[in-house]
Biopython code that builds the backbone (N, CA, C, O; Angstrom):
import numpy as np
from Bio.PDB.StructureBuilder import StructureBuilder

atoms = [
    (1, "MET", "N", (-10.170, -12.628, -57.822)),
    (1, "MET", "CA", (-9.079, -12.258, -56.712)),
    (1, "MET", "C", (-7.995, -13.182, -57.254)),
    (1, "MET", "O", (-8.145, -13.859, -58.271)),
    (2, "THR", "N", (-7.146, -13.168, -56.678)),
    (2, "THR", "CA", (-5.649, -13.791, -56.191)),
    (2, "THR", "C", (-5.622, -15.098, -55.629)),
    (2, "THR", "O", (-6.430, -15.580, -54.834)),
    (3, "PRO", "N", (-4.354, -15.751, -56.248)),
    (3, "PRO", "CA", (-4.322, -17.434, -54.848)),
    (3, "PRO", "C", (-3.776, -16.368, -54.370)),
    (3, "PRO", "O", (-3.426, -15.323, -54.919)),
    (4, "GLY", "N", (-3.708, -16.931, -52.663)),
    (4, "GLY", "CA", (-2.887, -16.223, -51.623)),
    (4, "GLY", "C", (-3.685, -15.012, -51.132)),
    (4, "GLY", "O", (-3.657, -14.875, -49.908)),
    (5, "GLU", "N", (-4.426, -14.057, -51.852)),
    (5, "GLU", "CA", (-4.385, -13.278, -51.466)),
    (5, "GLU", "C", (-5.950, -13.152, -51.239)),
    (5, "GLU", "O", (-6.844, -13.258, -52.078)),
    (6, "SER", "N", (-6.063, -12.836, -49.559)),
    (6, "SER", "CA", (-6.949, -12.499, -49.224)),
    (6, "SER", "C", (-8.887, -11.316, -49.387)),
    (6, "SER", "O", (-9.067, -10.436, -50.230)),
    (7, "GLN", "N", (-9.500, -11.577, -48.755)),
    (7, "GLN", "CA", (-10.475, -10.703, -49.732)),
    (7, "GLN", "C", (-10.774, -9.780, -48.411)),
    (7, "GLN", "O", (-11.763, -9.079, -48.624)),
    (8, "PHE", "N", (-10.281, -9.595, -47.267)),
    (8, "PHE", "CA", (-9.612, -8.628, -46.347)),
    (8, "PHE", "C", (-8.315, -7.801, -46.445)),
    (8, "PHE", "O", (-7.832, -6.967, -45.678)),
    (9, "ASP", "N", (-7.903, -8.291, -47.626)),
    (9, "ASP", "CA", (-6.267, -8.001, -47.413)),
    (9, "ASP", "C", (-6.579, -6.258, -48.079)),
    (9, "ASP", "O", (-7.710, -6.091, -48.535)),
    (10, "ASP", "N", (-5.934, -5.444, -48.107)),
    (10, "ASP", "CA", (-5.829, -4.198, -48.549)),
    (10, "ASP", "C", (-4.868, -2.954, -48.863)),
    (10, "ASP", "O", (-4.877, -1.730, -48.729)),
    (11, "GLY", "N", (-3.822, -4.222, -49.481)),
    (11, "GLY", "CA", (-2.544, -3.922, -49.812)),
    (11, "GLY", "C", (-1.283, -3.753, -49.234)),
    (11, "GLY", "O", (-0.277, -3.499, -49.896)),
    (12, "GLY", "N", (-1.311, -3.936, -47.572)),
    (12, "GLY", "CA", (-0.245, -3.793, -46.255)),
    (12, "GLY", "C", (-0.987, -2.713, -46.824)),
    (12, "GLY", "O", (-1.169, -2.826, -48.036)),
    (13, "PHE", "N", (-1.678, -1.246, -46.038)),
    (13, "PHE", "CA", (-2.042, -0.460, -45.564)),
    (13, "PHE", "C", (-2.952, -0.721, -44.772)),
    (13, "PHE", "O", (-4.143, -1.022, -44.848)),
    (14, "THR", "N", (-2.279, -0.575, -44.068)),
    (14, "THR", "CA", (-3.923, -0.041, -42.334)),
    (14, "THR", "C", (-3.848, 1.014, -41.790)),
    (14, "THR", "O", (-2.919, 1.682, -41.336)),
    (15, "SER", "N", (-5.251, 1.165, -41.886)),
    (15, "SER", "CA", (-6.018, 2.440, -40.604)),
    (15, "SER", "C", (-4.978, 2.998, -39.822)),
    (15, "SER", "O", (-3.915, 2.512, -39.437)),
    (16, "ARG", "N", (-5.456, 4.034, -39.674)),
    (16, "ARG", "CA", (-4.471, 4.514, -37.993)),
    (16, "ARG", "C", (-6.204, 3.805, -37.215)),
    (16, "ARG", "O", (-5.826, 2.882, -36.493)),
    (17, "ALA", "N", (-7.471, 3.877, -37.134)),
    (17, "ALA", "CA", (-7.492, 2.951, -36.612)),
    (17, "ALA", "C", (-7.355, 1.815, -35.760)),
    (17, "ALA", "O", (-7.147, 1.688, -34.554)),
    (18, "SER", "N", (-7.588, 0.739, -37.054)),
    (18, "SER", "CA", (-6.632, -0.255, -37.112)),
    (18, "SER", "C", (-5.549, -0.057, -36.424)),
    (18, "SER", "O", (-5.766, -0.032, -35.213)),
    (19, "VAL", "N", (-4.164, 0.135, -36.815)),
    (19, "VAL", "CA", (-3.320, 0.906, -35.440)),
    (19, "VAL", "C", (-3.109, 1.410, -34.411)),
    (19, "VAL", "O", (-2.247, 1.100, -33.588)),
    (20, "ARG", "N", (-4.228, 2.606, -34.343)),
    (20, "ARG", "CA", (-4.698, 2.213, -32.748)),
    (20, "ARG", "C", (-5.625, 1.248, -32.210)),
    (20, "ARG", "O", (-5.783, 1.148, -30.993)),
    (21, "SER", "N", (-5.971, 0.849, -32.670)),
    (21, "SER", "CA", (-6.842, -0.940, -31.366)),
    (21, "SER", "C", (-5.498, -1.102, -31.258)),
    (21, "SER", "O", (-4.971, -0.636, -30.249)),
    (22, "MET", "N", (-4.571, -1.858, -32.358)),
    (22, "MET", "CA", (-3.870, -2.856, -32.381)),
    (22, "MET", "C", (-3.027, -2.610, -30.591)),
    (22, "MET", "O", (-3.114, -3.239, -29.536)),
    (23, "VAL", "N", (-2.281, -1.420, -31.010)),
    (23, "VAL", "CA", (-1.664, -0.299, -29.850)),
    (23, "VAL", "C", (-2.292, -1.084, -28.820)),
    (23, "VAL", "O", (-1.907, -2.133, -28.303)),
    (24, "LEU", "N", (-3.975, 0.033, -28.479)),
    (24, "LEU", "CA", (-4.103, -0.168, -26.968)),
    (24, "LEU", "C", (-4.363, -1.332, -26.844)),
    (24, "LEU", "O", (-4.544, -1.584, -25.653)),
    (25, "SER", "N", (-4.537, -2.647, -27.814)),
    (25, "SER", "CA", (-4.855, -4.099, -27.234)),
    (25, "SER", "C", (-3.579, -4.577, -26.085)),
    (25, "SER", "O", (-3.573, -5.084, -24.963)),
    (26, "ALA", "N", (-2.050, -3.877, -27.522)),
    (26, "ALA", "CA", (-1.210, -4.447, -26.036)),
    (26, "ALA", "C", (-1.199, -3.881, -25.287)),
    (26, "ALA", "O", (-1.503, -4.497, -24.265)),
    (27, "VAL", "N", (-0.969, -2.771, -25.122)),
    (27, "VAL", "CA", (-1.720, -1.375, -23.217)),
    (27, "VAL", "C", (-1.991, -2.773, -23.031)),
    (27, "VAL", "O", (-1.287, -3.709, -22.653)),
    (28, "LEU", "N", (-3.524, -2.650, -23.491)),
    (28, "LEU", "CA", (-3.890, -3.920, -22.225)),
    (28, "LEU", "C", (-3.156, -5.320, -21.547)),
    (28, "LEU", "O", (-2.686, -5.790, -20.511)),
    (29, "VAL", "N", (-3.395, -5.546, -22.732)),
    (29, "VAL", "CA", (-2.782, -6.915, -22.315)),
    (29, "VAL", "C", (-1.300, -6.134, -21.247)),
    (29, "VAL", "O", (-1.770, -5.944, -20.125)),
    (30, "VAL", "N", (-0.064, -5.758, -21.277)),
    (30, "VAL", "CA", (1.118, -5.759, -20.153)),
    (30, "VAL", "C", (0.547, -4.906, -19.512)),
    (30, "VAL", "O", (1.526, -4.429, -18.939)),
    (31, "VAL", "N", (-0.618, -4.116, -19.022)),
    (31, "VAL", "CA", (-0.764, -3.640, -18.017)),
    (31, "VAL", "C", (-2.121, -4.837, -17.343)),
    (31, "VAL", "O", (-2.513, -4.874, -16.177)),
    (32, "SER", "N", (-2.629, -5.757, -18.567)),
    (32, "SER", "CA", (-2.975, -7.016, -17.149)),
    (32, "SER", "C", (-1.870, -8.403, -17.016)),
    (32, "SER", "O", (-2.063, -9.210, -16.107)),
    (33, "ALA", "N", (-0.882, -8.571, -17.850)),
    (33, "ALA", "CA", (0.318, -8.677, -16.936)),
    (33, "ALA", "C", (1.079, -8.108, -16.072)),
    (33, "ALA", "O", (1.843, -8.780, -15.379)),
    (34, "VAL", "N", (1.010, -7.000, -15.989)),
    (34, "VAL", "CA", (1.662, -6.270, -14.309)),
    (34, "VAL", "C", (0.501, -6.111, -13.545)),
    (34, "VAL", "O", (0.716, -5.347, -12.604)),
    (35, "VAL", "N", (-0.904, -6.630, -13.592)),
    (35, "VAL", "CA", (-1.787, -5.976, -12.780)),
    (35, "VAL", "C", (-1.917, -7.624, -11.845)),
    (35, "VAL", "O", (-2.524, -7.775, -10.785)),
    (36, "ALA", "N", (-1.161, -8.698, -12.614)),
    (36, "ALA", "CA", (-1.646, -9.798, -12.062)),
    (36, "ALA", "C", (-0.733, -10.365, -11.390)),
    (36, "ALA", "O", (-0.865, -11.244, -10.538)),
    (37, "VAL", "N", (0.652, -9.635, -11.941)),
    (37, "VAL", "CA", (1.980, -9.980, -10.983)),
    (37, "VAL", "C", (1.677, -9.069, -10.032)),
    (37, "VAL", "O", (2.206, -9.338, -8.953)),
    (38, "MET", "N", (1.210, -8.374, -10.036)),
    (38, "MET", "CA", (1.465, -7.589, -8.591)),
    (38, "MET", "C", (0.136, -8.304, -8.271)),
    (38, "MET", "O", (-0.189, -8.612, -9.418)),
    (39, "LEU", "N", (-0.709, -8.706, -7.594)),
    (39, "LEU", "CA", (-1.716, -9.288, -7.387)),
    (39, "LEU", "C", (-1.057, -10.547, -6.509)),
    (39, "LEU", "O", (-0.989, -10.837, -5.315)),
    (40, "ALA", "N", (-0.489, -11.288, -8.099)),
    (40, "ALA", "CA", (0.888, -12.381, -7.063)),
    (40, "ALA", "C", (0.903, -12.270, -5.663)),
    (40, "ALA", "O", (0.421, -12.843, -4.686)),
    (41, "GLY", "N", (1.681, -11.264, -5.943)),
    (41, "GLY", "CA", (2.768, -10.360, -5.384)),
    (41, "GLY", "C", (1.788, -10.520, -3.185)),
    (41, "GLY", "O", (2.318, -10.644, -2.081)),
    (42, "CYS", "N", (0.925, -10.460, -3.438)),
    (42, "CYS", "CA", (-0.013, -10.032, -2.593)),
    (42, "CYS", "C", (-0.058, -11.397, -1.502)),
    (42, "CYS", "O", (0.082, -11.275, -0.285)),
    (43, "ALA", "N", (-0.255, -12.547, -2.125)),
    (43, "ALA", "CA", (-1.515, -13.423, -1.893)),
    (43, "ALA", "C", (-0.281, -14.181, -0.131)),
    (43, "ALA", "O", (0.255, -13.752, 0.891)),
    (44, "SER", "N", (-0.388, -14.872, -0.542)),
    (44, "SER", "CA", (-0.066, -15.212, 1.465)),
    (44, "SER", "C", (-0.215, -16.917, 1.541)),
    (44, "SER", "O", (-0.891, -17.559, 0.737)),
    (45, "ASP", "N", (0.646, -17.581, 2.802)),
    (45, "ASP", "CA", (0.002, -19.001, 3.268)),
    (45, "ASP", "C", (-1.209, -19.511, 3.751)),
    (45, "ASP", "O", (-1.818, -20.581, 3.771)),
    (46, "GLY", "N", (-1.406, -17.730, 4.342)),
    (46, "GLY", "CA", (-2.069, -18.124, 5.269)),
    (46, "GLY", "C", (-1.736, -17.183, 6.991)),
    (46, "GLY", "O", (-1.375, -16.010, 7.087)),
    (47, "LEU", "N", (-2.049, -18.326, 8.350)),
    (47, "LEU", "CA", (-1.989, -17.636, 8.906)),
    (47, "LEU", "C", (-0.651, -18.272, 9.226)),
    (47, "LEU", "O", (-0.134, -19.081, 8.455)),
    (48, "PRO", "N", (0.216, -17.692, 11.010)),
    (48, "PRO", "CA", (1.325, -17.900, 10.678)),
    (48, "PRO", "C", (1.729, -19.082, 11.234)),
    (48, "PRO", "O", (0.865, -19.735, 11.820)),
    (49, "LYS", "N", (3.244, -19.657, 11.164)),
    (49, "LYS", "CA", (3.133, -21.110, 11.244)),
    (49, "LYS", "C", (3.494, -21.062, 12.790)),
    (49, "LYS", "O", (4.115, -20.008, 12.932)),
    (50, "ALA", "N", (3.371, -21.881, 14.344)),
    (50, "ALA", "CA", (3.576, -22.120, 15.590)),
    (50, "ALA", "C", (5.328, -21.678, 15.736)),
    (50, "ALA", "O", (5.804, -21.329, 16.816)),
    (51, "TRP", "N", (6.266, -21.784, 14.262)),
    (51, "TRP", "CA", (7.182, -21.947, 14.450)),
    (51, "TRP", "C", (7.421, -20.012, 14.985)),
    (51, "TRP", "O", (7.927, -19.519, 15.993)),
    (52, "GLU", "N", (6.701, -19.309, 13.602)),
    (52, "GLU", "CA", (6.239, -18.084, 13.304)),
    (52, "GLU", "C", (6.308, -17.201, 15.259)),
    (52, "GLU", "O", (7.102, -16.504, 15.891)),
    (53, "LYS", "N", (5.117, -17.751, 15.455)),
    (53, "LYS", "CA", (4.573, -17.049, 17.015)),
    (53, "LYS", "C", (5.094, -17.067, 17.316)),
    (53, "LYS", "O", (4.522, -16.669, 18.331)),
    (54, "GLY", "N", (6.257, -17.191, 17.690)),
    (54, "GLY", "CA", (7.586, -16.421, 18.285)),
    (54, "GLY", "C", (7.287, -15.378, 18.861)),
    (54, "GLY", "O", (6.778, -14.868, 19.859)),
    (55, "ASN", "N", (8.029, -15.139, 17.394)),
    (55, "ASN", "CA", (8.745, -14.151, 16.927)),
    (55, "ASN", "C", (8.465, -12.510, 16.870)),
    (55, "ASN", "O", (9.166, -11.505, 16.755)),
    (56, "LEU", "N", (6.111, -12.992, 17.109)),
    (56, "LEU", "CA", (5.436, -12.162, 17.040)),
    (56, "LEU", "C", (5.273, -11.372, 18.639)),
    (56, "LEU", "O", (5.258, -10.190, 18.983)),
    (57, "ALA", "N", (5.129, -13.088, 19.616)),
    (57, "ALA", "CA", (5.161, -12.858, 21.120)),
    (57, "ALA", "C", (5.901, -11.857, 21.640)),
    (57, "ALA", "O", (5.264, -11.107, 22.379)),
    (58, "LYS", "N", (7.527, -11.501, 21.426)),
    (58, "LYS", "CA", (7.799, -10.403, 21.857)),
    (58, "LYS", "C", (8.088, -8.974, 22.442)),
    (58, "LYS", "O", (8.087, -8.096, 21.580)),
    (59, "PRO", "N", (8.313, -8.593, 23.610)),
    (59, "PRO", "CA", (7.867, -7.452, 23.992)),
    (59, "PRO", "C", (8.290, -6.812, 22.733)),
    (59, "PRO", "O", (7.307, -6.886, 21.997)),
    (60, "GLU", "N", (9.235, -6.230, 22.118)),
    (60, "GLU", "CA", (9.464, -5.349, 20.982)),
    (60, "GLU", "C", (8.537, -5.174, 20.090)),
    (60, "GLU", "O", (8.162, -4.029, 19.837)),
    (61, "MET", "N", (7.675, -6.908, 19.070)),
    (61, "MET", "CA", (6.179, -7.015, 18.959)),
    (61, "MET", "C", (4.425, -5.177, 19.005)),
    (61, "MET", "O", (3.465, -4.625, 18.466)),
    (62, "THR", "N", (5.234, -5.243, 19.953)),
    (62, "THR", "CA", (3.707, -5.044, 20.577)),
    (62, "THR", "C", (3.993, -3.242, 20.767)),
    (62, "THR", "O", (5.065, -2.785, 21.163)),
    (63, "PHE", "N", (3.107, -2.625, 20.490)),
    (63, "PHE", "CA", (3.172, -1.191, 20.311)),
    (63, "PHE", "C", (3.240, -0.803, 21.930)),
    (63, "PHE", "O", (2.598, -1.416, 22.783)),
    (64, "GLY", "N", (3.826, -0.063, 22.115)),
    (64, "GLY", "CA", (3.864, 0.847, 23.673)),
    (64, "GLY", "C", (4.475, -0.687, 24.324)),
    (64, "GLY", "O", (3.825, -1.488, 24.995)),
    (65, "HIS", "N", (6.022, -0.813, 23.867)),
    (65, "HIS", "CA", (5.765, -2.045, 24.796)),
    (65, "HIS", "C", (6.945, -1.384, 25.824)),
    (65, "HIS", "O", (7.509, -2.026, 26.710)),
    (66, "ASP", "N", (7.163, -0.104, 25.537)),
    (66, "ASP", "CA", (8.285, 0.279, 26.957)),
    (66, "ASP", "C", (7.535, 1.465, 27.359)),
    (66, "ASP", "O", (7.459, 2.544, 26.772)),
    (67, "THR", "N", (6.826, 0.982, 28.788)),
    (67, "THR", "CA", (6.070, 1.556, 29.588)),
    (67, "THR", "C", (6.730, 2.936, 30.154)),
    (67, "THR", "O", (5.985, 3.866, 30.463)),
    (68, "LEU", "N", (8.186, 3.048, 30.286)),
    (68, "LEU", "CA", (9.202, 4.295, 31.030)),
    (68, "LEU", "C", (8.263, 5.268, 29.443)),
    (68, "LEU", "O", (7.076, 5.545, 29.618)),
    (69, "GLU", "N", (8.818, 5.601, 28.302)),
    (69, "GLU", "CA", (8.617, 6.152, 26.869)),
    (69, "GLU", "C", (7.289, 6.551, 27.762)),
    (69, "GLU", "O", (7.365, 7.492, 28.552)),
    (70, "GLN", "N", (6.096, 5.816, 27.610)),
    (70, "GLN", "CA", (4.625, 5.717, 27.062)),
    (70, "GLN", "C", (4.050, 6.921, 28.011)),
    (70, "GLN", "O", (3.122, 7.693, 27.772)),
    (71, "ARG", "N", (5.080, 6.819, 29.416)),
    (71, "ARG", "CA", (4.642, 7.532, 30.647)),
    (71, "ARG", "C", (5.328, 8.577, 30.608)),
    (71, "ARG", "O", (4.779, 9.433, 31.301)),
    (72, "ASN", "N", (6.397, 8.998, 30.076)),
    (72, "ASN", "CA", (7.343, 9.805, 29.302)),
    (72, "ASN", "C", (6.030, 11.616, 28.458)),
    (72, "ASN", "O", (5.531, 12.732, 28.603)),
    (73, "ALA", "N", (6.300, 10.257, 27.551)),
    (73, "ALA", "CA", (5.318, 10.793, 26.238)),
    (73, "ALA", "C", (4.143, 11.857, 27.123)),
    (73, "ALA", "O", (4.265, 13.048, 27.407)),
    (74, "ALA", "N", (2.855, 10.783, 27.445)),
    (74, "ALA", "CA", (1.823, 11.459, 28.663)),
    (74, "ALA", "C", (2.057, 12.231, 29.333)),
    (74, "ALA", "O", (1.288, 13.087, 29.771)),
    (75, "HIS", "N", (3.355, 12.069, 29.591)),
    (75, "HIS", "CA", (3.563, 13.623, 30.823)),
    (75, "HIS", "C", (3.355, 15.165, 29.610)),
    (75, "HIS", "O", (2.457, 15.968, 29.358)),
    (76, "VAL", "N", (4.745, 14.917, 29.153)),
    (76, "VAL", "CA", (5.484, 16.541, 28.231)),
    (76, "VAL", "C", (4.011, 16.657, 27.107)),
    (76, "VAL", "O", (3.831, 17.692, 26.463)),
    (77, "TYR", "N", (2.905, 15.296, 26.982)),
    (77, "TYR", "CA", (1.813, 15.775, 25.929)),
    (77, "TYR", "C", (1.166, 16.850, 26.820)),
    (77, "TYR", "O", (0.829, 17.965, 26.420)),
    (78, "ALA", "N", (0.977, 16.192, 28.591)),
    (78, "ALA", "CA", (-0.136, 16.164, 29.208)),
    (78, "ALA", "C", (0.288, 17.823, 29.615)),
    (78, "ALA", "O", (-0.533, 18.693, 29.906)),
    (79, "SER", "N", (1.799, 17.998, 29.549)),
    (79, "SER", "CA", (2.227, 19.052, 29.780)),
    (79, "SER", "C", (2.110, 20.435, 29.318)),
    (79, "SER", "O", (1.984, 21.498, 29.926)),
    (80, "LYS", "N", (2.205, 20.063, 27.796)),
    (80, "LYS", "CA", (2.031, 20.768, 26.453)),
    (80, "LYS", "C", (0.582, 21.355, 26.126)),
    (80, "LYS", "O", (0.340, 22.161, 25.227)),
    (81, "GLU", "N", (-0.256, 20.851, 26.941)),
    (81, "GLU", "CA", (-2.056, 20.792, 26.026)),
    (81, "GLU", "C", (-2.195, 21.490, 27.551)),
    (81, "GLU", "O", (-2.516, 22.678, 27.572)),
    (82, "ASN", "N", (-1.926, 20.674, 29.055)),
    (82, "ASN", "CA", (-2.629, 21.526, 30.028)),
    (82, "ASN", "C", (-2.425, 22.969, 29.782)),
    (82, "ASN", "O", (-3.377, 23.667, 30.131)),
    (83, "ALA", "N", (-1.211, 23.707, 29.159)),
    (83, "ALA", "CA", (-1.156, 25.095, 29.297)),
    (83, "ALA", "C", (-1.867, 26.149, 28.637)),
    (83, "ALA", "O", (-1.967, 27.321, 28.998)),
    (84, "SER", "N", (-2.763, 25.114, 26.759)),
    (84, "SER", "CA", (-3.859, 25.635, 26.298)),
    (84, "SER", "C", (-5.336, 25.008, 26.613)),
    (84, "SER", "O", (-6.342, 25.191, 25.928)),
    (85, "GLY", "N", (-5.238, 24.229, 27.802)),
    (85, "GLY", "CA", (-6.753, 24.034, 27.748)),
    (85, "GLY", "C", (-7.264, 22.585, 27.793)),
    (85, "GLY", "O", (-8.375, 22.157, 28.104)),
    (86, "GLY", "N", (-5.549, 21.602, 27.185)),
    (86, "GLY", "CA", (-6.804, 20.363, 25.697)),
    (86, "GLY", "C", (-7.276, 19.654, 26.656)),
    (86, "GLY", "O", (-8.507, 19.664, 26.652)),
    (87, "THR", "N", (-6.483, 18.602, 28.068)),
    (87, "THR", "CA", (-6.757, 17.934, 29.144)),
    (87, "THR", "C", (-6.366, 18.216, 30.303)),
    (87, "THR", "O", (-5.298, 18.732, 30.632)),
    (88, "GLY", "N", (-7.179, 17.901, 30.910)),
    (88, "GLY", "CA", (-7.064, 18.155, 33.074)),
    (88, "GLY", "C", (-7.469, 19.356, 32.978)),
    (88, "GLY", "O", (-8.063, 20.015, 32.124)),
    (89, "VAL", "N", (-6.875, 19.608, 34.421)),
    (89, "VAL", "CA", (-6.564, 21.027, 34.492)),
    (89, "VAL", "C", (-5.279, 22.262, 33.733)),
    (89, "VAL", "O", (-4.066, 22.367, 33.555)),
    (90, "GLY", "N", (-6.364, 22.886, 33.528)),
    (90, "GLY", "CA", (-5.209, 23.988, 32.758)),
    (90, "GLY", "C", (-4.096, 24.617, 34.193)),
    (90, "GLY", "O", (-4.533, 24.902, 35.308)),
    (91, "GLY", "N", (-1.892, 24.760, 33.553)),
    (91, "GLY", "CA", (-1.485, 25.065, 34.269)),
    (91, "GLY", "C", (-1.045, 25.630, 33.659)),
    (91, "GLY", "O", (-1.727, 26.073, 32.735)),
    (92, "GLY", "N", (0.965, 26.157, 33.779)),
    (92, "GLY", "CA", (1.923, 26.313, 32.709)),
    (92, "GLY", "C", (2.152, 26.069, 32.008)),
    (92, "GLY", "O", (2.149, 26.843, 31.051)),
    (93, "GLY", "N", (2.506, 24.908, 31.910)),
    (93, "GLY", "CA", (3.190, 24.047, 30.865)),
    (93, "GLY", "C", (4.307, 23.859, 31.084)),
    (93, "GLY", "O", (5.108, 23.877, 30.150)),
    (94, "CYS", "N", (4.824, 23.558, 32.709)),
    (94, "CYS", "CA", (6.016, 23.303, 32.901)),
    (94, "CYS", "C", (5.800, 22.214, 33.558)),
    (94, "CYS", "O", (6.692, 21.467, 33.959)),
    (95, "GLY", "N", (4.365, 22.013, 33.744)),
    (95, "GLY", "CA", (4.812, 19.955, 34.422)),
    (95, "GLY", "C", (3.949, 20.261, 36.166)),
    (95, "GLY", "O", (3.067, 19.543, 36.636)),
    (96, "CYS", "N", (4.232, 20.853, 36.477)),
    (96, "CYS", "CA", (4.198, 21.281, 38.571)),
    (96, "CYS", "C", (2.955, 21.760, 38.273)),
    (96, "CYS", "O", (2.610, 22.939, 38.204)),
    (97, "ASN", "N", (2.409, 20.934, 38.130)),
    (97, "ASN", "CA", (0.631, 21.069, 38.684)),
    (97, "ASN", "C", (0.522, 20.725, 39.801)),
    (97, "ASN", "O", (-0.581, 20.743, 40.347)),
]
sb = StructureBuilder()
sb.init_structure("model")
sb.init_model(0)
sb.init_chain("A")
sb.init_seg("    ")
for serial, (resi, resn, name, xyz) in enumerate(atoms, 1):
    if name == "N":
        sb.init_residue(resn, " ", resi, " ")
    sb.init_atom(name, np.array(xyz, "f"), 0.0, 1.0, " ", f" {name:<3s}", serial, name[0])
structure = sb.get_structure()
């Protein structure tokens, strides 16, 4: 063995298996980094602060805040379903039950 040459030196040539393992390890590092960045984006400060709760209490932020729209949607649904016997008594589907 000459000075500067390691016992593991194979003359500069690497096998396909070692190249494949290096590529797979590089891909694993990149995928791990991407997953870590994505998970860091899911972190939160916890519950909303007191000054943020005012926006959450607005009627627009609730499900079904428009009672007239809800009542109209229920009427249309019942009219359509009553024609086929889905809910309530059957009718002609015209809403004149």
